[in-house]
N, C-alpha and C positions, 0 to 999 in steps of 0.2 A: 598643536598643530599640524599639518603632514601637507610634506610639499612633495611633488613628483619631481624627481630630477631629470635635468636637458643636459644632455652633451651633445658639444659640437664637434663637427667631426672635421678638426683643425691639426693636424700631425706638427707636435713641435717637432720631431728629426724632419729632418729633409729630407723629401723625396729623391730617389735616384733619378741622379744628373739626369735630362736628357740630352741627346749627340746635338751638339754645339758646334755653330758654325761662326766663328768667330777673328778678326782682324788680327787681337791680341795676341800674342803668346800665351799658351794655356800653362807657362811656369808657376808655380805654386806663391800665391803671395805671403810677404814679409808676415811674421807674427803681430796681429792686433795686438795693441795696448790694451784694449778691452776684453779680449778673451778669457773668458773663464775665471774673470775675475770679479771683484765688489768694486764700488766707487770710492772715489778718495773719503768718504764720509762715511763709509761701509755701507752702505744699501747695496744690493745686489743686484747686478746689471746683465741684462738679456744678454746671453752669449751671442756674435757674429752667429747671423746663417738663422736665429730663430726671429719670425713672424712676429707670434704671438705668444708668449711664454705660459700663458694661463690655459692653451687650447685643449686641456687633460681636464681642467677642475669642472665635477658637477655642480649646475648651476637651476635652483630650483626654480620653480614657475612661481613667482612671487601672488600670484592674482591680482587683482586690482590695488592700487595705489593709494593710499588716502591723501585726499589733499592736504598740501601745508602751503603757505604763503613765502616760508622761510626755505633755504637752501637745505637740500637732503646732505645728512650728516654721510659723509664719503665714506667712514669707518663703521658702520650697522653695516653687519650683515642682514641679503634677507631673511635669516631666521632670527633676526631680532638680535644677535651676540654681536658684539663688538669683535673688532679688530685688536690684538693684543702685540703681536712678533711682527717685524716685518717680514718676516715669511708666511704671513697670516696676507699680506697686501696682494699676493700673486693672484689668489681665489677670490679676492674680495675683487681686484681691477677685473677681472673675469665679469665678474657679475654686471659690475658698469659696465662695462662693452656689451654684454648681452643686454639690459634695458637701453642705452642708446641707442644702439642698432633696432631694435622693435618699435621705438616710440619717435627716433629722431632722423638716422641716417639710413634707413634702411640697412639689409644684412651686407658685410664684404664676407664672398664666398672664400673659403680655403685657397690655397695656392692653387692653380690649375694645372691639372697632370700633364700639360705638355709646355714647356715656356723656352724657347731658344730665339737665338737673337746676335747681334753682331756690334762690337764696340771697336771704334776709332779715335782719330785725334780730333775729328771734325762730327762722328758722330754715332748714333746708338739706336738698332734699329731693333725692335720687338715683335715676337713672333706667339701665337698663345692657341692652346688647344683645349679646350675642354667641353668635356657632354657629347661630343660628339659635332662640337662648332669650332669655328678658326677666325681670328681678325689680329690686326697687325697695325701698327703704329712707331712712331720715330719722334727721337729728339736730337736735339743739336747739341752737339759739343764744344764747349771754349776752355783752353788751357791757359793755367798762368803760367808767367816763366819761371827756369828751372826743368830738373827732371824727375819725371815721377817716380812710383804710384805717386796719385795725387788723393788728397779728398776730393769729393764733388758734394756741391748743394743744387737741389735741383729745386731749377724757378719756375713756377706754373704762372705761366701767362707772359710771362717777358714784363709785368706791370710794376713798378713802385720799388723793385729788389736794386739797393746798392751793387749791379755787380762788380764794376769797378773795387770798391774796396773787399770785396770775394776773392777777385783773382789778386788781388794786390798782397791776400793775406796767404796765399798759396793754396788756395784752394781753386778746384776748375768748378766751370757753370755749365750746367747741364738744362738746355732750355727746353721744355717741357709745352705741348701745347694740349690742354687740359679736353680742348673740342674735341682733339682726337678721340679722345676715348669716352667722353659724354659734351654733346652740343648744346647749347644751349639754345631757345627759340622751338620747340617741340612739346608737343602737349606728354599730360604724365602719360598716357597709354600707348604713347606712341615715340621714347626717348630714342636716341640716335648715336653711334658711335661704337667704337671696340668695343666697350662693355656690354653693353646691351644686343652687341652681335651677336654673343657668345649666349649671356643668361637671359636674354628679351626683352622685345621693345615695352613690354608692360610689365617687367620687374617694378617692384615698391623701392628699388634703392633710389636713391636722388644723387642727382649731380656730384656730390661732394665725395661722396664716397665710393663713384665710380672713380673721379678723379682719385682719392688716395689709393684704389686699386692699383691706376697705371703705376702711380709713383714705387708702389709694390714691385710690378712687375719689372722694371727698369730697373731696381735693386737687383732683382732676378739675375738678371743678365751679367749685370758688372760683375756680382758674386760670382757666376760661371765660367766670365772671361779671362781671369787665372790672375788677376791682379798686378799687371805689369805695366798699367796706365791709369786705369781707376781705381782706389780704393773700399771695396763693400763694405769695409767694419767701420769707415769714416764717413756717411752719408749726414745731410742737412738737408732742409726742403724749406721752402720759401714763397712768397706770391703776399699781395698786395689787395686788400677788396678783395670780391669774390674769389678770387686765386691765396689770398690770404685765408679765408674761411678752410677752403682745399686743402689749404699746409697745415692750419690747424690738424683739422681729421686724416691726412697722411699721417702727423707724427705721432699723433694719440693711435691710431690704430696697428703701427708696424713698429715695434720696437728693434728694429734694426736700424732706425734714423736716431742720429745720437745729437741730434741739434736740430729744434723745429724752431723756425722763425714766423711767424703771421705779422703781418704790418696790417692795421688797418683794416682789421675782418668786418666790423661791423655784424649787422642784428641775422642771426644764423651761423656766426661766428664764433670767436670766442666769447663777447657781452653774456654775460647772467641771462637767461630767459625769462627770470622771474623778474629782471628787475628793469627790463627794457618797458614793458607798458607805462612805467610810472614816470619815464626817464622822459622828458621834453625836449619833442624834435625828434627824439631817435625810432629807426625803422619801425612800424610794427610789425610785428610776427606775422600776422595777417598777408601784409606786404611783401617780406623776405619769402615767405611759402610760394604768394601766389604769382611773382616778378620773374622767377625762372623755377622747376624742377631740382632747387639746389639738394633742399631739406626731402627726407625720405616721405613716401605718401603718407604714412601714419602720422605726422607732425600733424597734418592739417586736424585733426581732433583737439589738438592742443594750442593753437595758436589765440584762442580767446580765452583761455582757462591753462596758464604754464604753469600755476600751481598742483595742477593735477598729473604732472609731468614727475615720475617716478627718479628721476637723474637732474641735474642741471649741468651748466658749462663748468663749472667750479670743479666738477668730479673728471671732466674730460682734462681739463688742466691735470688734474692729479694720472689722469691713465700715460700720462707723459713722463712723471717724475718714475723714476731719480735723474732720466738725462737731460741733459739739456733746452731748455726752452727759454726764448729772449721776446716777448710779447709785447709790440712799437701800435701803439693808439695814437689819435688825431684827437685833440677837445675840441679844437678849432669848428667842427663840421657836425651840429648836432645831430644827423641821421647815423652818424657812426654809433650813437651808445656808447663812449668812451666810459663814462661814469661807470654804467653795469660790466664793462670789460674791465674796470678796476676791482670792480667786487669780486668777478668769478677769477684773475687774478691773486686777490688776498685770500681769497677759500682755497683755489689750490695750491697759494703758497703753505696752507697749513698740510698739505699732504709730502711736501717736498721736509717739512720742519721734522714729520713724525718720522721720517723716513731716516732722518739723521743728513737729509741734501739739500738743504736751505738756501747755499749760496749756487744752486744749479739753476733755479729760478730768478730771473731779470722781467722788469717792467719798467716798459717810459712811457709817459703818454705827455712828459712835461716837455713841448716843443714851441716853437717860435712864429713857423710859417705854417699856415694855417691850407694849403694847396695840399688837395689828397692827390695819394700816392706818390709826394714828391723824394728823392733821396736828401735825406737831414744830415747835419753835422751832428745833431746831439746825439745821435746813434751812433756814428760812424766806430769810437772807439768801441764802447760796448760788443758792437758787432764784431769787431776785431779782435776781442779778447775771447770771446763766443766761439769763434771759431778756430782759435788757437788752443781755447783749452778740450774743447769738445772734438774736435776734428783732427788736431795737429798734436794732442797731447803735450803742449807748453802754455806755460804761466797759469793764473788762476779765472776763475770766473768771474764776472764783473757781479753778479748778485748785488744788483741794485732793484731797489724798488721806488723809482720815481714820478709821481702821480700829479700831474698836474693840479693844482689849486681849482682851475674852472671845472673840472670831471673827477673831483675825488672820491672815492667813494667809502661808506663803511662799513666794514664787514660786522661789528657789534649788530646792526641792525639787523642784518639778514643771516644768523644763524642762532639756534639755541643747544646746540652741542658744543662741545670742547675736543682739543684736540690731545690726544692720546699719545702715554710717553711708552714707545714702541721697543720691548725689551731684548729683542735679537741681537739689535746694532748699536746698541748702549744709548745713551738719552739723545733727547731731540737736540739737532744741531743749534751750538752756541755761535756758528759764523766762523767758527778758528781766530787766530792769532790771539796776540796779548790782552791780557785781560788789565781794564785801566781803569783807575780811582775808585776801585772796591772797596767799601770799608765792610767791616764785620757786626752785624747786632746780631741780640740773642737768637733768632732762628733762622734767619736769611742773611744771605749777602747779594749786593749790586754792583755788577760790573759792566763796564762801556766800552763799545769799541764806534769809530767811523767808518762806515759804511762804501761811502762815496762823497765827493765831495765835488764842488763847481763852483765858477765865479757868483758869488752873494748869496750860497746856501751849501747845505751837507745832509745825508741821510745817516742817523746813529741808531742803533741797538743797543738796548739794555739789557744784558741776561740775569737774571734772579733766580739766586740756588737756595732750597731748604735746605739748610745744616744741620737741622734737624733730625731728630729719628721717628717722627711721626708723620704723619702727611697736613701738611700745611695747607688750609681752606681759603685766607685771604691775604695779601701783601699790599706794601705801599712802600715805594722809590721816593728819596727825596731828591730835588737835585738842583744847581744853580746855572743856569744858562750864561753866557760872557754878555757883559754889554750892547744891546743894539741887534742880540740875538731874539728870534720868538718863531714858537713852534707854528707850523703851518697846517701839518694833517699827522696824525698819531694812529696805531693800531695796535689791537691784542692787550688794550688798558682803555682807563680814563682817567684824562688830567684837571687839576686844578690849576689854572692859571695857564698862560700862554710865554710868558716871559720873566724873566729873575729868576725868584724862588719857585719851582714848580715841584706839584705832587703826582706821581702817576700811581693809581690804584688799579688793583688787576680789573679785566673785564669779566663778565661771567663766566666766560668758556676758559678764563686763563690764572682762576683762583687756586683751584685744588692741585696740589704739588706734592708727588709723591716724595718718602727721604732722601736724600741726597741728588736730588732732579733739578733740572732746571725749564725755565719757562723765558718766553721772550718781549719784549714789546718792541716797536720801532717809531721811528717819526722822523720828517723833513723839516728841518727849521732855515730860515733865511734870516741874513746879517749881514754886515762886513769882515765876518770872521770865519773859521771852520776851529776856532778854537773850543776842546771837548768842554763839556759842563761836568763843574766841580762839585765836592762835598756830597756824593752819594751816600744815603744812607737807606739803610731796609728795615722796616719794620715787618714781623708775619705774626699770624695766628693761624 
């Protein structure tokens, strides 16, 4: 089969900086803890200043994609081969980016020819010139206490974000009005805002990608400002509802963003497109497409047949990897399709796991208050941990996956692919920490760790290691839960029993394990204690 190669003109190196008038000093920023480094789990992180690490990757034209009701394999290249090393992911990510732009969001242009602006303690101005056209917009700045330079979290739309906790954690808040870049209430052939002033009112690019472009241009100006006030190498993005959709896209399409935190993003955001039609009460894709021109014009061809899409949102989650990601969802509002959101999160978490960065993604939908876009006490601690880890380089990532029993998806129903062991970064992430309770068998061993705990429950993870010199095709782990404990949800395995003595066997995609390699399964449990399971055994063939 022949493929035509398509290169996108997205220079990886920064263009020569245009003249910048800035309120802040032009002193050189302090070295970034992420600069030219690897993630703590060994996966490569995009260097500061690089919006798209895969800009130079040739992307073959795949032609028409076969319809598939299950989630596409994020590890399968367009030429049919699968990635095998962590370095392969850079260009595989570029393929996903291209397909997502063509069919879902519309194109995000490369960095404009000219970006200038100012940064002060109260605001940011952005002026853009490209293709002979110009536009500008502004954002407001709220600084935390203390002395800078500060990491910054761009808050889209000012709705639902816990800005008090963000500032108390030591990060500045940049309040960005997305409507200044892409307005709602416009026809698809007459889009308005700074993005469309430059690229045309009939552009097929939807508002979500236009908003993403606006976030990137804010980062451009912060980068050029000298770093005395805000740090461009420590930027986060968040927003709720439609602005959660925008934050999700912004984090996926700009690798300078260290922490992405979409909140209750609903249809057109994080929830899997393929799952939404079967989710009772979820906003139909046709409704999300027609409500506002959020999604690219091309997506209209797929609203009635998402199985024909060449991508799905678990791969957009994967585009964020291995950077920090904290997905927050509300299971009490059916319209938000939180079950499909958990499926996308679980699928995307497999990319994180393959890259050795499993702890860098967190998901939380188990909340009590059903009010849309409320600031929730359940999210405060993981929010603080995420800001500490990914923006301040302190502490550890929350690494929690806590899905509400009301809207808990099952990844096994949505995939027919397995997660590879990518060789360059070693074995898939086993979560770190001590191995507790492992016992040896002839072929494999199983070890347990508690990922997170709360009043009345906990999240656990079991790592299965193949100790033999040949590939292991099946495994079964036995364990005993403490009295009163019961498994509520389980992923990457199939359980027999939910309390007392439990056996967990491999799922179809977690059975094959290379020699001296590992795979994991996770679960949440309820009960009066967080006592670790005992008597772990492992048998494998």
